[in-house]
N, C-alpha and C positions, 0 to 999 in steps of 0.2 A: 736558258741558252745551253744548247748541246755543245760540249767542248770539241774542238777540232782535233785534238790529239787523243790517243787511246791509252795514255799512261795514267789517267786519273789525276786526282789532286795531290799536290805536295803537302808536306807537313805544315809549311807556313800558310799555304792556301786554306788548309783545313782550319787553322786557328783564326785566320781573317774571316772566313765564312761563318764560323761560330760566333765571332764578335758581332758581325752584321745581322745575322738571322737567328741567333740564339741556339739553345740546345734542343734536341729532338725529344722533348718531354711535354705532354699535355698537362696543363694545370688542372688538378682535380677539383671538382666542385666542393665548395666549402660546406661542411656539414653543420647543421643547425645545432647550437648548444642547448642543453636542457634549460638553462636560464632564459634563453631567448624564446624557447617554446613555451615556457611557463608564462613569461610576461606577455606573450602574444594572446593568451587567454583573456587578459584584462583589456584587450582592445574590443572585445565584444560590446556592441552598443547597449545591451540591457545591463551588462555588468557595470558599465560606466554610470548608468542611472542608479544602480544599487549602491555604488560607491558614494555618489552624491547624497543619496538617502541615508547612508550610514553616518556621514559627517553631520548632517542635520539631526539625526537621531541622537548622536553623542552630545550635541549642544543641548537638546531637550533633556537628555538624561542627566547632564551636569546640573541643570537647574532643578530637576525633580529628584535628583539623587537616586535614579532608577535606570540602570543600563540594560535591562532585560531585552527590550526591543532591539537595542543597538547590537547586543551580542548575537541575537537571532539573525539579524541581517548579515553580520560579518560571517557567521557560520554558513549562511546560504551562499555567500560569495566564495568562501574557501572551498566548500563542497563542490560547487559548480566548476570552479577553475581547476581544482586539483584532480577531480575525476577526469575531466577532459584532457588535462596534461598527461596523466598516467596512461590513459588509453592510447593517445597519440605517440607518446614516447615508446611504449611497448611495441606499437606498430612500426615505428621508425627503426627500432633495433632489428626487426625482421628484415628490413630492406637494406641493411648495411651491405655494401658491395662485397660480394663473396670472392670474386676473382678480379683482382686488379691486374691489368696488363703489365707484365714485367718489362721494365726498360733495360734490363741487363741481358736479354736474350741476344746471342751472337748473330751478327749479320755479315755476309760476304761482300766486301767492297774492293774496288780497284784503286790503289793509291801508290804513288811513286813507281808505277810500272809493274806492281806485283799484287796478287790477290791477298787480302788480309781479312781476318775475322775480328770485328770490333763490336762492342755492345751497341744495341739499338740506339741508346741515348746519345752515342757519339757520332751518329750519321749527321752529315751537314749538307747544306744546299750545294750542289755541284758534284757531289759524290756519284760515282758510277757503281750501282748496286746490282748484284746478281741474285736472281730469285729462281727457285725450283719448286716442283710439285710438293705441296704440304707446308710450305713456308708462308709466314705472314709478311705482307708488304710493310716495311718499316716507316715509310714516308711517302709523300706524294711525288710523282715523277713522270717523265716522258720516256717512252720506250725507244730504244735504239736498236734492239734486237729481240725477236720473239719467235720461238719455235713451238708450234702446237700449243700455244699458251691460252689457258682458260683460267679465268679468275672468278672466285665466288665473291660477289659484291653485295650479298644479302644484308650485311651489316649497315650498308649505306643506301641501297635501293630496294631491298627486299627480294631481289632476284638472285637465285643461287648460281647461275652459270652465265658468264659473259666471255665471248671470244675477244682476244686482244691481239693486235698485230702492229708492226712498225711500218707496214706497207700501205701507203695512202690508197692504193687501188682496191684494197679489201676493207676499208673503213665502213662501219655500219652507220648510215646517216641517221637512223632512228635511235641509236644508243643513248642512254641517259648521260653517260660521260664518254668523251672521245675514245675511240678504239685504241689509241696509242697512249692513253693515260692510265696509270695505276695509282691507287689511293691507299693511304695508311689504314691499317686495320683489316683490309681485305685479305683473302687467302688464295694461294695458287692451287687450283684444282687439278691442273695438268700442265705439262710442258715446262718450258724454260724461257727465261728472258733476262735482259739487261736494261736498266733504265737510269736516267740522270735525275737526281733529286732536285725538285723545283720548290719544295716547301717542307718545313719541318715543324714539329711541335704544335703550338696553338695556331699556326698559320695554315696547317693542313685542313682539308675538308672535314676530317674527323674532329680536329681541334675546334673549328668554328661551330660544328654541331654541338660538341660538348659544352662550349661556352654559352650557347643559346639555351641549352638545357639547364644551366645553372642560374640564368638571369631570373631575378625575383619578379614575379608577375603581380601587378597591382590590380588586376581585374577582380572586383568583389564578387562573391558568390551571390546567387539570387536570394538565399536565406538571409545573408548579412544585410542586403539592401532592404529586405522586408523588416528585419528587426530594428534597423536604424530608423525607419519610418515609425514603427511602433513605439520606440523609445521616445522619439520627439513628441508623439501624440500623448503618451502617458505624462511626460514632463509638462506639456502645455495644460492638459486637463487638471493635473494635480495642482499646479501653481494657480490656475484660474479659480478652482474651487477653494483653495486656501485663502486667496485674496478675498473672494466673495464672502466666505464664512467669517473672516476677520472683520470685514467691514460691517456685516450684519450684527455680529456680536458687539462690536465697538459702538455701533449706533444704539443698540438696545441698552448697553451699559451706561452711556452718557445721558440718554433721554428718558429711559424707563427704569434704570437701575440706580439712579441717584449719584452717579460717578462725578457729575458736575459739582456737587457739594463737597466732595472729598478733597483732602490736601494733595499736594503734588506727589508726595511719596506713595500714597495709596493709589493714585491714578497711575503712576509708573508701574507699580506692582501688578495692577489689574491689566494694563495694556500688555505687559510682558507675559502674563498668564494667557491672555487671549492669543498672543503671537505664538506661544508654545503649542497651543491647541491647533492653530493653523498649520504649523510645521508638522505636527503629528498627522494631519490630514494628508500632506504631501507624501510622508513616509508610508501611510496606509495605501496610497494610490499605487505604489510601486509593487509589481507582482514578484515577490521574492522567489517564488517557486518556478518562475519561467525559465531562468538559466539552467536550473537543475533538470527541469523537464526536458529541455532541448538536449542537454548533455546526456541524460539517461537514454533518451530515445535514440540518439546517434550511437551511443556506446553499445546499446543492446542490438541495434541494427548491424553494427560492425561484426558482432559475434555471430548473429544469425546469418548474415550474408556469407560468412566464411563457409557455412554448410552448403551454400549454393555455388561454391567455387569462386566467390568474389572476396579476395583478401584486401581489405580496405586499409589504407595507410593514413589518410587524412579524413577526420570525422565528417566534416561538412560535405565531403564527396558523396556520402550516402544519400543525403537529401538532394544535392544538386543534380544527381542523375534523374530525379523525378521532374526536373524543370527543363531537361535537355530537349532542344528542338531540332538539332542536326547532329548526326553521327558521321564523322569522317573515318572510314575504316580502310586499313590496308587489305590487300587481297591474299597474298601468300601466307598460309598458316592460320589466318583468321576466318576467311570465307572458304578457303580451300584446305586440303589436308596437308599441304607442304610435302607432298610425296608424289613423284612422277609415277604415272600408272598407264599401262597400255589399255587404251579405250577400244581399240579395234585393230585387228591384223588380218589382212586379206592375202591369201596365197595365190600364186599364178603358175607354179611349176609342179612337177610330178615327184619331187623328192619325198621320201618317206618322212614321217614325223620325227623319228629319232635322228635322221640325217639332217633335217632342217634345224632341229634343236642343237645339234653339234655345230653347225655353221654359225649359229648365233652365239653359243657359249664360248667357242674357241676364239672368236674374233671380238674379244671384250677383255677389258682390264679391271672391270668393276667387281665388287663382291657384295654379298648379303650376309649380315650377321645372323646370330641364332634367332633373333626376334624379327627378322625380315627387314631390318633397316638397311638402306643402301649405303655402301662405302665406296666412294669414288664417283665417277660420272653419273649424275642422276638419270640421264636418258638410257645409258647402257644398263644401269641397275634396274630400270623399269622392265627392260626386256628379260633380264634374269628372273625377276619376280614373276613375270608372265610364264616363263618356262616352269618355274617351281609350282605355280598354280595348276599347270597341266600335268604334273606328276613327273617331270624330268629333273634329275639331279645334275645341275649345270656343272658342279665341281667335279663330279665323276666323269662327265663327258669331256671336260677341259683337261683332266688328268690323263685320260686315255688317248687324247689327240696329241700327237707329237708336233710341236711348233717348229717349222723350218725357217720362216722369216716373218717379220712384222713391219708394217708401215703405220705409224700412229696418225691419228687425226690431226689435221692442221686447218687453220682458217683458209689458207690458200687452196688446199686440195679439196676440203669439205667431204672427205671420206676416210675410212680406216680400212686397211687390208691386212690379211694374215694368210700365210701358206701353212697348211697342216697336213700331216699324214693321218688320215681319218682312222679313228679307233672303232668306227661303226662299219665302214665299208672297206677300209684298207686303202682307199684311193688317196692320191695326192690332190688336195683341193685348194683353190684360191677362194677365200671368203672375203666379201666386201660389204660394207654397210656405210651409209652416208646420206647426203642430200639427194632426194629422188631424181632431180633433173640431172645431177652429175652421174649418179649410178646408172640411170637409163641410157646415158650417152656411151657408157662402157659396154652395154649389152648388145647382143645380136638382135636383128629385126624379127620380132615374134608376132607382129600384127596386133599387139595389145595396146598400142599407143593411146587410142581414144578411150578405151576402157580404163586404163590406169590413170589417164588425165582426169577423167570424170570422178574417179574415186578420190584422187588427191584433192580435187576442188571441193568435194564434199567434206573431207576431213578438215581442210584449211578454212572453210567457211565457218566451221565451229571452233576456230582459233586453236587447233591442235597442232602440235609439232609432228611432222611426218619424217619417217626414216625408212629408207629402202634397203633391202637385203638382196644380194646377188652372189653367184658362185660360178665356178667353172673348174673342170678337171685340167690340171696343168703338169708340165714336166719342168717348168722353170724353177730356179733356185732362189730368185729374189722377187719381191712383190712388184718392184718397178717394171721388171721385164714381163711378168705375168699380166699386169694391168695394161701395159702398152700393147699387148697382143689383142686385147679386146675380146669380143665374142662371148661375154659372160651370159649366163642364164638369169633372167630377172625372176627372183624367187617370191618376193612379197613386199608389202608396204605396211608399216605399223603406224598407228596414230597414237601419240603419247601426250598426255595432259595431266595437270594437277587437278584432280576432281574436287568438286564442291563438297563440303561436309554435308552429311545427310540432314542435319538439323538446321542448317542455315536458311534455306528458303522459308520455312515456317517462322523462324525467328525474325527474319527481315520483314515478313508480312505483318507480324505482331507490331513491329516498330512503325511501319507505314500506316497501319490501321490506327495507331495511337497518335498520328499526326506528326511523326518524327521523320524528317528527311534523312536519307542515307546516301552518302557520297563515297565512291571508291577512289582512293589515291594510291597509285601503284607505280613501280618502276618498270612494269611490263608494257608490252605494246598496246596500242589502242584497240586492235582487233581482239586480242585476248581478253582485255578488260571488259569490252562490250559483250563478249560471249558469256563471261562469268556473270555479268549483270543480267543478261537474259535468263540464265539458268536459275538465278535467285529471285527473279520476278521484279527486278529493278529497272529493266530496260525494255521498251516496247518500240519496235521499228516503225510502227504506224503512228506513233506519237512523238518519240524522241528523235533528235537529229543533231546536227553539228553544234547547235547552241548549247546542247547538254553535255558536250565533251570537249576537252582540250588536251593538248600535250604540254609537257613541262616547258618546252621551248616557247610555245605560244603564250603560256601563262606568264613566263618571265618577261616576254617582250611587251606585254600589255601594261598600261598604266593602272594605278589604283582606281581612278575614276571609271575606266572602261570595265574593270573587273567588278566593281561594286554594283554595276547594273546587270551583272551576269552571274555572279557566284551563287545566288540562291537557286538558279535554274540548273547549275552545273551538277552532273551526276557522276562523271568520270574524269579524273585527271590522271593521264597515263604518262609514262616516261618522266615521272616526277622526281625532282631532286629533294634532298632533305629540307632545305629552307623554303621550297615551294609549299610544302604542307603547312609549315608555320605561318607563312603569309596568307594562305587560304583561311586558316583559323582566325587570324586577326581581322581579315576582311569580313568574314561571317559575323564576328562579334560587333564590328562596326554597323552591320545591318540589323543589330538587335537580336541576333540568334544566341542561344545558349548551346555551346558546342562541346561535344564529347569526341575524343580522338582515341583510336586504337592503334597499337604498334608494338613491334617486338625487336626492332633493330636500333642501332645507334642513330640511324637516319631519322627515326621517329621522335627522338628525345625532345628537340625544340618544340614541336607541335604538342607533344604530351605535356610539356611544361606550361605552355601558354593557353592551352584549352581550359575551359571551366572544369572539365573532368578528363584526366588522362588515364587510359586503361591499357596497361602493358600486359604482355603474354607471360605466363609462367615459365615458358621455355625461352623467353627473350633475353636480350643482353642486359647486363647489370646497369648500364647507363640508361636504358629505356625504363627499367624498373625504378631507378632513383628519381627519374623525372615524372613518374606517374603518381596518381592518387589511389588507384585500385589496380590490383593484379588479378587477371583471370587465370586461375590455376589450371583450368582445362583448355585454355587457348580457344574457347568456343564463342562464336557470336551469340549463341542462344543465352549465354550467361549475361551478355549485355542487356538483352531484353528483360531478363529476370531482375537485373539491377535497376532498370527503369521502373519496373513494377514496385520494387522495394522503395525506391526514392519517392514515388508518388504517394504510396501508402504512408510513408514516414512523414511527409509534409502534411498529409491529412491528419495524422495523429497529433502533430504539433499544433495544427489549427484547433483540434478538439480540446487540447489542454489550454490554449489561449482562451477559447470560449469558456471553459470551465473556470479558469482563474479570474478572468475579467468579470464574470458574473458575480463571483464572491466579492471582488473589490467594489463593483458597482453597488451591490446591496449594502455593504459596510459603509461606504462613503455617503450614500443617500441617507442612511439612518443617522450618521453623524451630522449631516447637513440639517436633517429634521430636528435633531437635538439642539443644534445651534439656533434654529429659527424659533422653535417652540419652548426652548428652555429646559429640555430633558437631557439627561446624561446618557451616553452610550452604555447600555447594560452589559458590557463585556469587559473583563479586566484585561490588562496587558498580557498576562500569562495565558489567558484563554485565546486572545488574538494570536499569540505566538503559536499555540497548538494548531489553530486553523491555518495560519499563513505559512508556517514552516513544515511542521511534521506531517499534517494532513495533506498539504500540497505536494510534498515529496512522495508520499504514498500514491496520491492521485497521478503524479507524473509517471511513476512506475506502472500504474494501471494502464494509462494511455499508451505508454511506450510498449507495453506487452501485447497490444492488440495485433493480430496477425495481418500480413499483407493481403490486400483484396485484389484478386485478378481482374475484377471489374473496372479498376481504374485505367486499364489499358484501352478501354472503349472511349475514354475522354480525350479531348484535345489537350495539348500542352497548355499550362496556364500562362497567361501573358506575363512577360518578364517583369513588368512593373506593377503587376496586380498587388494590391495591398493584402497583407495576410489576414486582415479582418474583412471578410466579404459582407455584402449587404445582408445575406441570409444569417451570417453569424451575428451581425449587429442587432438584427431583429430578435434573435434568440436571447442574446445578452439582456436586452432591454425588457423583453417580455418576461423571461424567467426571473431576472433580477427584480423587476417591478412587482411580480407576484410575491416574491419573498419579502420585499419591503412592506407591501400592503398587509400581508399576513402577520408579520412580526410586529409592526407598529400597531396594527389593530389589536393584537393580543396584549401589548403593553397598555394601550388605551383602555381596553376592557378591564384589565387588572387595576388600573389607576382611577377608575371611575369614582370610587368612593373617596378618593383623596388620600388614602393610606399609602405608606411607603411600600415598595416592593419587597417581598420576603426573599430570603436566600433560596427557598424551595422554588419560588416562581422564577428567580433569576437562573436557577439550575435548569428548570424546564426550558427557559428561553435559550440558554446556551446549547442545550442538547437539540432543540428544534433547529437552531441555526446550523449545527454540524450535520444533522441528518438531512436537512434540506440540501446541503452541498453534496452529501453522499448520493442522494437520489438524483441530483442534477447531473451526476456523472453519466447516468444513462442517456440523458439528453445530449451530452457531449459525445458519447459513444455513438449515438444514433445520427450524428451530423453527417450528411451526404451518404447515408447507407440505403440499401435497396431492400432491406428485410428487417423484421422485428428484432429489437435489441434484446428482448428477453428470450427469444427462441434461438439466437445464434450463440450456442455454447461452444461450438467447435473452435479450438485454438484460443479460447478466451478464459481458460481456467485461472490464469494468474490474475486477470481482471476481477473476477468474482471473489477470489481468495483475498485480494487486497481490500475489496469492499467490506468483506466480513472482518478483516483486520482493523479497519477504521471504526466499524461499529463496536467491535470488542474493546478497542482502545478507548473509545468514548465512554463505554460502560465502566471501565476500570478507573478512568479519571473522575467520573461522577461518584463512583462507589468509594474510592480511597483518596480523592483529591483534597478534600477538607478545606482548610483555610488557604492553602497555596492556590488552589484553583477556584476557591469560593463556591464550593458545591456541597450538597448533601445527598445521601442515597435516595433514589427514587423507587417507588413501588412498582410492581409488575403492571398495574393498571396505568400508571403514568408513563411507563416505557411503551406500552401498547399505544397510548395516545400520541407519543412523540413519533414512533415509527409509522403509525397509520396516517396521521395528519400530514407528515412530510412526504409520504409516498405519492400523494396526489400530484406532486410536481412531475414525477417520472411517468405516472400513468396518463396524466393529461398530455404530456409531451408525445408519448407514443401514440395516443389516440389521434392527435393532430397529424403526425407523420403518416400514420396508416391511411387517414382520409386523403392526404396529398398523393400517396402512392396510387390509391384507387382512382382518383380523378385523373392522374397522369396516364394510367392504363386506358381509361375510357376515352381520354383525349387523343 
């Protein structure tokens, strides 16, 4: 409510208002403590399975008095959780808010009939606040006076310049926020105003946006959903096998082992022994290396993506980018350069170029810094940049022109006028620039009406801002008098726009070709948004229509049910308010989409927070960065397409490790199962299994994580959101490769045992080495999963992979050579090593032969 008196609030009214509405401070988002971040790592579904396995392993260890396996599992848990915690904590420290808005900045208010300066935090609802050029609006309010007032609302709408007025006759019906409303956190670009405070602190628009940016989002990442399903599968398979093996061994013991004739103590001991073996099977079924593989893959991707201008804050965001099906992007600064530029200027008079340059330079209050950045009004600055590009020194022209009088731009007038004593011609000139229809009305009849109208229509059809320039020689001393005489010469019209970044059209096409929908969400007009969409290849007038675009007002008025039937077709949401973007994200998620959001302003923070992946701009606000998962250091959309490629490649590397790990587990479990059925013991010691399951798997995880991203993944469609991480092709590979290992290893044991003699330590060493080298060669089959070229020929970018393979082989040699009784090994001869390496290599060579045949058949097909 606007007060009826002009004295402002009294001291008692200020106190009462503060009691009712609170102080003018926005509650900062609560920062996550290190302990919470660490505990969050234990919520990983695979880590939960490992914890259960660790408990069972300790039970078995207590009975057998051997805790080696238990210690190994605990080490795997500690490594996986601590590495993930350290990388995320380091990234979180980078994102600490650097500039907190000071609540002690003085503000001019009217109280008790006098102007006072009070700290921003002390402003209350009902206060009359005075704002001038360069100041930040301290609270939300309604204007009661505005003189040439322009407000930079980019922190809330993304748009740098908005005209504000208290006169209803000049309200902009398409404005994102009402023309007589000013908002906390926005800045005054030009002019002067007074407003009555209507909301303070958390109740302001900026407060609501910040609150939504801090809300914890419970939307699980696609990878977490996949790992949860994998964990359930591993648990069920492990328990089922354990029960089956326990029942088989118990049946054999009672009916073929003479257990029925034993006393109850012997029976109890034997049953307990069989139960321990079954529990060991469950523990063996758990892929200890999987959490480490995922953590290493994510951590290495975080570091590598930094080189492509993607600063990752949350590790899972690396992979989630690969599952993205929709990107909601803002316009200004992401698709465009965030810098107004003169795209065309048409002259209609006979002024010389230096004289025209003087008319433009003198009738302006903007500046350019040494690097060409605009200081002041962006439209005026674009004209100055145009002059500089034509070789004119606008500062020199302005200095040599003596200013007589000036009339600043206002929403009501829609033009700016300056009288100068020309430094070029010596004449006294009236210089005018402003809205073309207003400036044309001040000019003499020159017969150019149709020509100018056609040119303006052409510029405006491409959603460009148009600005007309006129002049006349005058003897008047005031601008009002000179303008009232009319008869100006129409000099020219400029088309000004924020141009599209050079690399954006190609990047958008990469995303569209990859099956990812792109939607523009902007505070700008529908016409401007559509034109930008045309320029980047997102909008086609012959195909797209009203169903594919909406304004913020239409979006807010529609019900969720109406929007759910339409949001997937939507390409442009113009005149959007902050919470419109967040609502769009939630609706798209309800439709089953995996959503990425880009933004740089406070207005983008809620959507950045609720999206599966939030991508903030390096030049954006600290609130936006805090709410995001990834920061684009170069503010470029092309970095988003690169992040998608990284994410898809990362997911494939994780699948490759799952394939590798489960093949090992499958082979080990089947051999154990065969031992239970046929009465043989598993010829691997606990220490040997520890080497295979922990140390080798960790090295294999590093090998898979080191594989370079494949640009070819951008030719694929996004994977279904609920697709299981183990695809049918992976399952076939696991069973085929694992089955071949089982047949070969059990066949070798059977051959050695034909004579009935016990296996020697040398034979068991050969068996152990064969098992390890089979896994090593099987890494090539995992590397070759979903590749389009030979795994042995693709050395580029795979140096780490091959070095790790050599490290595994050398490690196995050292263990065999020096392991002795600890690893139950004896040194092997050169001939025996040749047998081990040669025999096990057929697994990789055969796999590549099959893949090569499939590639040839696919080409022929």
